[in-house]
N, C-alpha and C positions, 0 to 999 in steps of 0.2 A: 354488701355493706359498704356504702359510699364513704370516701375519705372525709373525715371530720364530722361524720354523722353521730349525734350524741347518744342515741340509743345503743347500748352495748351489753353484750352477754358477759357475765363475770361470775366468779365463784371463789370461795376460800376453802382451804383445807387446814384443819386444826388437829395436831397431835396432842394428846393429853398425857401427863405424867400420872403414874399409878403407884399406890403404896397401901400397905395394910399395917395397922398398929394395934397392939394390945397394950393399952396404957401408953407409955412413952416409948415402948420397945417395938421396933420393926418385927413383924411376926410372919410375913409371907414374902416371897420374892415377887418381883413384878410379873414374872411368867406365871406364877401360881394365881395371882390376882386376876390377870388377864384371862386365864382359862375359866375361872369362875364367872367373870364379868360377861364373857361371850357365851356362856352355857345356854341361856335362853335363845340367843340368836342362832346358834348351831342346832339346837333342838327344833326350832321352827323351820329353818331353811337349809339344814345340813351343810352349812358353810359359815365361815367367819368373815366373809366378804359379800355383803348384800346391799341392795337398795331398799331404803325404808319407804313407808307409806307416803312420806312427803317428797319422794323421788330423789332424795339425797343418798349418798353412799356412806356406809358404815363398815369399817373393816379394822383388822388388827395388823398394824404395820411392823416393819423390822424393829427389833428391840423391845417387843411387847408393849408398843405404844398404841392404845386405841386411837383411831383416827376417824374424823367425820369430814366429809366433803359436801358442801352445800350443793343443792340442785342449781341449775342454771337460773340466774336472776338477771333482771334488766333495769333495776333501779337501786339506789343506795339504801333506802329504808327497807326495801324488800330483802336485800342481801343481809343487812344487819339482823332482821327478824329470823332469817334462816340460820345465820351463825349462832344466834342465841338459842334457837330451837335445838341445835346440836347439844348445847349444855344440858338442856332439859331431858333430851333423849338419853344421854349418858348418865345423868343423875338417876333416872328411873332404872336403868340397868344396874347402877351401883346399889340401889335399894334391894333389888332382887338378888344381887351378889351377896349382900350382907345376910339376907334371909337364908340363902343356901349355905353360907359359911357357918351360921349359927346352928343350922340343922346338922352340920358335920362336927359340931362341938367347939367351933372357934368363937371366942368371946369378944374379939376386938372389932374394929371398924375399917372399912376400906375408904380410900381417899382418891379423888381424881382432881388433878391440878391443871388449870389452863394457863400454863407458863411455858418456858422454853429451855430451861436448864435445871438439872437436878443437883443434889448435894455433892455428887461425884464428878460434876462437870460435864455429864452427858447432855447433849443438846438435841432438841426435837423442834419441829418446825411449825410455822404459821405461814402458809403459802397463799399467795393471791394469784388469780388467773383472770386475764383480760383478753377478750377476743379482739384481734386487730385485723386489718385488711392484709391479704396475701401480697398486695402490691408493695407493702412496706418491707424494706430490708431490716430484719429484726436486729441484726448486730449493730448497724449504724444507728437505728432507732434507739436501741438500748444505750449506746454510748452517749446520746443526747440526754437520756433520762438519768444517767448516773449521778451528776452533781445534785439533782433533786433527791434521789433515793438515798445517797449516803448521809445527807443532812436531814432527811425526813424524820429521823429518830428524835430530833429536837421537839417535834410537835406531837409525836404519837408513840414514843417509847413506853414500855411497861415499867422500866426501872428495876434495879436489883442491887443488893449489896455484893460487892466484889472485893473480898479481902478486907482492907481497912478503909474502903471508900464506897460511896454510892455512885452508881453509873446510871445513865438514863435509858440504856437499851440492854435487853437480854441477848439479842441475836448478833449485835455488832461484833462481839468477840469471837463469833463462830464463822464469819464470812471471810473468804480469802481471795476471791476473784471478782472481777466486774461482770463480764458477760462470758458465759461458757455453757457447753452442753452437759457438764458434770452436775451432779446434785449432792451426793454425800461425800465424795472424795475431797473436793476443794470448796464446796458450798459457794457458788457465785451469787451475786446479787440478782441477776437475771439468768434464767436457764433457757437455752436456745433449742433444746431438744424439740423436734418438730412433731408434736402431737396435737393437732387442731381439734380433735373430737368433733369433726364436722367436715364439710366439703373442703378438701385441701387445696382446691383451685381458687377458692374465695377467701379462706380464713387462715389465720395463724393464731395460736394461743400463746400469749406472753405470760411466762411463769415467773413470778417474783417471789424470791425466798428469803429476803432480807428483813422482813417486818417482824415485830413482836406480836404475840397473842395479846389481845386486849380484853380486859374485864369491863372497862368503861365504854358505854355506848357512844358518847360523844367522841371519845378517842378513836374508836373504830370508824365512826363516820368521817372524821377528819383524815384518818389514814387513807381510806379508800376514796373519799370525795376529792381530796387534793390530787391524788393519783389520776383519777378520771379527768379532772380539768387539765392536767399537764398532757395526758395522752391526747385529749381532744385538740389542744392547741398545736401539738406537734403534727397530728394528722392533717389539720386544717392549714398548715403552713403559717400559723399565726406568729406575729413578731415576738419571739422569745429572746431574752438576752443570751449571748454566746458565753457560756461559762464552762466550756469543755476543760476538763482537768488534765494536767500532765500525768498524774498517777492517781486515778479515782479511788483505789482501795487503800492507799497509803495511810490515810488519816481517819478511817472510819472508827477505830477504837479511841483515838484522841477526842473525837467529837462526842463519843459516848461518855467520856470522863469529864467533859467540860459543859456544864449547864448554862454557861454564859454565852455559848455560841461563838466564842471569839477565836476558835481554832482556825489558823490560816491554811488555805489550800492553794497550791500552785496551779495557775492557769496554763493550758497548753500554749496559748499565744503570748505568754509572758505576764508577769505580775502575779498578784495574789488576790484572793477574795476570802472573806471569813465564812464560816458555815452559816451564821445568821444572815449574812448578806445574800447568800444563795437563796435562802428561803424568802427573804424580803423581796428580792427581785422577781422571783417566781410568783409570789403572791400578787405583786403589783400587776404583772401580766395577766394573771387569772382574773383579777378585778375588771380589767379592760375586756377580756374575753367574755365575761359574764354579761356585759352590756350588749353584745351582739350574738350570744349563743342561742341557737334554736331551742325552744322550750319543749324538748322531747327527751325521752329516756328519764333520767332523774330530773324532776322539775327544777326550773330556775330558782323557784322559791326555796327549795331545799339546798341547792348549791349556794345560794346567798347565805344560808346559815353556816355552811362549811367555810365560806370566805370570811365571815364574821368571826367565827371561832379561831380560824387560822390567824387572822390579824391580831386578835386578843392574846393568843399564845406568844406570838412574836414580840408583841409589846411587853408582855410579862418577862420574857427572856432579856429583852433590851434593858428594861428598868430593874430587873430582878425583884419585882413586886408581883408575886404570883397569886395574890388574893382574888384576882378576877377570874382565875381559871382553876382554882384549887379544888373544885368539885367535878371537873370535866376531863382532865388529862391524867392518865394513869400514873405516869412517873411523878407528877406533881402531888397527886393525892397520896401516893405511897410514901414519898419522901417526907411530906408534912407529918404523916402519922408516925413514921419511924423516928423522925427528929424529936417529936414530943416524948416518945418512950426513951430515946437516947438521953435526952436532957434529964428526964426523971430518974433514970438509972445512973446518970453521971458516968457513962461508959463510952467506949469507942464503937466504931461500926462493926467490929468483929465479935460483939457480944452475942452469945447463942440465943438469947431472948429475941433480939432483933431479927436473927435469921429465921426464927419460928414465925414471927409476925410477917416477914417478907413472904414466906411460903404460904401461910394461911390466907393471905390476900387473894390467892389464886384458887382456893378451894371452891369447886363449883356447887357444893351442897348449899342450897339457899337458906337453910336453917342454921348453918354452922360457919360457912365461909365468911371471912372478914370483910371482903368487898361487899357482900350482900348485907352485912350489918350496917356498913356505912351508907349503903343505898337506902335502907329502911329509915335511917336517921337523917336522910336528906343531905348527907355529906358527900354523896356521889350522885351526880345529875343523870337524867334519862334523856334519850333521843326519840325513842318510840315507846309504846305502851305494852302492857302484858297481853292484851287482846291480840295484837299482831303476832306476838311470839307464840302464844297458844295455838293460834290458827296455823302458823307455819310448821309447828311440830307434827301436825297430822294431815296437812294438805299440801300438795305440790304448788309451786308458783303457777298462777293461771295464765301468765302472759308469755311463757317460753315453751320450748320443747319438753320441759319437765312435766307440763300438764298432761301430755300424751303418755309419757312413761308412767306417771302416777295412775292414770286411768287403766292402763294395761296391767300394772301390778295388782290393782284391786280385782280386776276381772280374773286373771289367772290364779290368784290365790283363793278367791271365792270358789272357783271351779276346780281347785286342787289339781291343776295341770302342771306337768314338768315344763320348766321354762328357763331361759337365760336372758339376762338383761345387762347391757353396758351403756355407756353414755350415748352411743349411736344406734345400737341394735336392740330390737325386740324379737324374741324367738320363742315359739312354742315347739317343744321337742317331740311330742306325741299327740295323737296317733301317727301323724306324719309331720316332719319338720316344716315349719313355716316361719319366715324371717322378714321383718320390715326394717329398712335402713332409714334413719332420720338424719339427714345431712345438714339440715338448716336449724341451728339452735334457736333462731328467732321465731320459728313457726310453731304455734300452739295447736294447730290442727293438721291432720294428714289423712288423705282419703284411704291409702293402703292400710295405715294403722287403724283407722276406724273400721274397715272391713275385717281386719284380724280380730279386733276387740269384739265386734258383733258376733263373729264366729265363736270366739271363746265363750261369750255370754250364752250362746245357744247350747253349749256343752254342759252348762251347770245342771246339776241334778241328774 
C-alpha cells in the first residue's frame, strides 16, 4: 500500500444497546434479551461469534452488547451500505427473538438501539478501522490526527441529553486518553494495539474509538469521508496546518457542550485555536487536496459531496443557522426535534418525555424507530439507496478480501463441513485440516483459496 494511495481498506464495528419492555416496564435483563437474540445464530453455527453470508462478523460482546463488524470495504458508499446492512441483520434477529419470546409466554417487545450510552450511563462503542502503511509511526501519526478527531464531533456527533443540557456527542464523555493501547480501561481516541488483520510487514490497522454511532447516512458519510481525506493528506505529506495541541484530551467534553464551536484549545507551540477553526482549517486543506487527489478508492465525485456537506455544516455552526443541514446531521436533526417538544411541553431538558424521544431516535426497527419515521417523512436525508443496503445484507463486498471469505462460507455451509474463519484464515477441519491464509485485504482473488473452495464444492452431496 503506497503512501498517499487513496484506495483504502476500512471497516466499522457497532455495538447495540438491547432492552425488552412489557408496556412501559422493563421486563428482561440485557443478558436474557441477548440470549434469545442469538438463539438462531447459536442453533445454526453452535457459536455466538460468527461470520455472516455478507462476510461481516456478528458476535456478542462483553456486557451483553450485540456487535456487528462490517466486512472489509474499500470505498465510502460501500462501507455505509454494509454498516446499514448490519442494522437490517440485527432487526431480522430481533423479529425472531420476539417470536421466540411470545412462544415462551412473554407479551412485550425487544428493542435494539444504535446509540452509545444507556440510561445507567454505561457506554458502548462505534469503532472505525483504517488500514495504513506499516511505514507510518502510528503514535506520531495519531498525534497529528488528534486536533481533527476531538473536534470532529461538531460535524458528526449523534447528540444526547445530558442532565439539564443537550450535548452534541455521546462518546465524548467516555474518552479519557489521546493515543493508547488500552480500549476499555481508559478509552483512548486512537487505539494503538497492533492487530493489522493482514501482512504485518506491510500494514497497520488504525483503530479509532471516539466516534458516535450514526443513524443518518449523510452524517456517517461525513464522519468517515472527512477522516479518509485527513489520513490521505497526512500520508501524502500534504501541506496541513500545524495545530498540535498542548493537551488534546483536555477539552473534548467542553466541545461537546458547545454547539457554537468556540471552545478554545491551547496549541503546543503557543497561542490558542477554537474547535471550529480546527475544522475550518482542515476543511480548507481538504478542498485543496481534492484538486490533486488521484481518482481511486472512493471516487472524487463522492469526496466532493463530503467536502460540500462539511463546508455547509461549518457554515451552519458559524452562523448558528442550521436550516441548511437540519436533515443531514444527526445531532442537528435530533436537537431540532427535541427542541420542538421541549417548547411544546414548556419543560427543561431533563423532562422524561424528552429522554424517551432521545432514545427512540436510535431504535433500529424501521416500522417503529423515530429516525426511520423522520426518514420516511423526508425530514432525514439519504446518501445511498435501499437497493445498495439490501444487496450488502446478503452479499460480500466484491472488491476486497471479503469476497473470498463470502465464497468460502457459502461453500462450506452448503457442504455442511466443519470449518473455522477469521479475518485472515479460512480453515476446513475435516476430514483433514486445510488452511488458507489471506494476508492481503485488497486482493479479491487468491489461487490457494480457489483451490480450497473447489475442493469443498466437490465434497457436496
